[in-house]
C-alpha positions as CSV (number, residue, x, y, z in Angstrom):
1,M,51.1,10.5,-112.8
2,K,49.8,9.6,-109.3
3,K,46.0,9.4,-109.0
4,R,44.5,11.7,-106.3
5,P,42.1,10.0,-103.9
6,F,38.5,11.3,-104.1
7,I,34.9,10.7,-103.0
8,G,31.8,11.5,-104.9
9,V,29.3,14.0,-103.4
10,T,25.9,15.1,-104.6
11,F,25.3,18.7,-103.5
12,K,21.6,18.9,-102.7
13,C,21.6,22.7,-102.9
14,C,21.9,22.5,-106.7
15,N,21.3,18.8,-107.3
16,V,24.7,18.4,-108.8
17,Y,27.4,15.7,-108.5
18,S,31.1,16.5,-108.0
19,R,34.2,14.8,-106.9
20,I,36.0,16.2,-103.8
21,Y,39.6,15.4,-103.3
22,L,41.9,14.5,-100.4
23,N,43.7,17.6,-99.1
24,E,47.5,17.9,-99.1
25,D,47.7,16.9,-95.4
26,G,45.7,13.7,-96.1
27,T,43.4,14.5,-93.2
28,A,40.1,15.3,-95.0
29,Y,38.3,15.5,-98.3
30,T,37.3,19.0,-99.1
31,G,35.2,20.6,-101.8
32,I,32.6,23.2,-102.7
33,C,29.4,23.1,-104.8
34,P,30.6,23.7,-108.4
35,R,27.4,25.5,-109.3
36,C,26.5,28.0,-106.5
37,Y,29.9,28.0,-104.6
38,K,27.9,28.4,-101.3
39,K,27.9,24.9,-99.9
40,R,31.3,23.9,-98.6
41,V,32.0,20.2,-97.6
42,V,34.7,18.8,-95.3
43,V,34.8,15.0,-94.7
44,N,37.4,14.0,-92.2
45,V,39.4,10.8,-92.9
46,V,38.7,8.0,-90.4
47,E,41.3,5.2,-90.4
48,K,39.6,2.4,-88.4
49,G,35.9,1.6,-88.2
50,G,35.0,4.0,-91.0
51,T,32.9,3.4,-94.0
52,K,33.8,1.9,-97.4
53,E,31.2,4.1,-99.1
54,R,32.6,6.4,-101.9
55,F,29.4,8.4,-102.7
56,F,27.7,10.8,-100.3
57,E,25.0,13.6,-100.3
58,T,25.2,17.0,-98.6
59,E,22.4,18.4,-96.4
């Protein structure tokens, strides 16, 4: 079984942590707040000069 790439996100709207996974195209990590389902997150993949961070917070 192949592991799916993910990043960790804290959704400030509900103060809850969740993983968001790389989409099928491999162009962005996408997810939604698992508690309220109102806050949607899209993080575009940047190849060069990006960050090595794996954990983020929403606004």
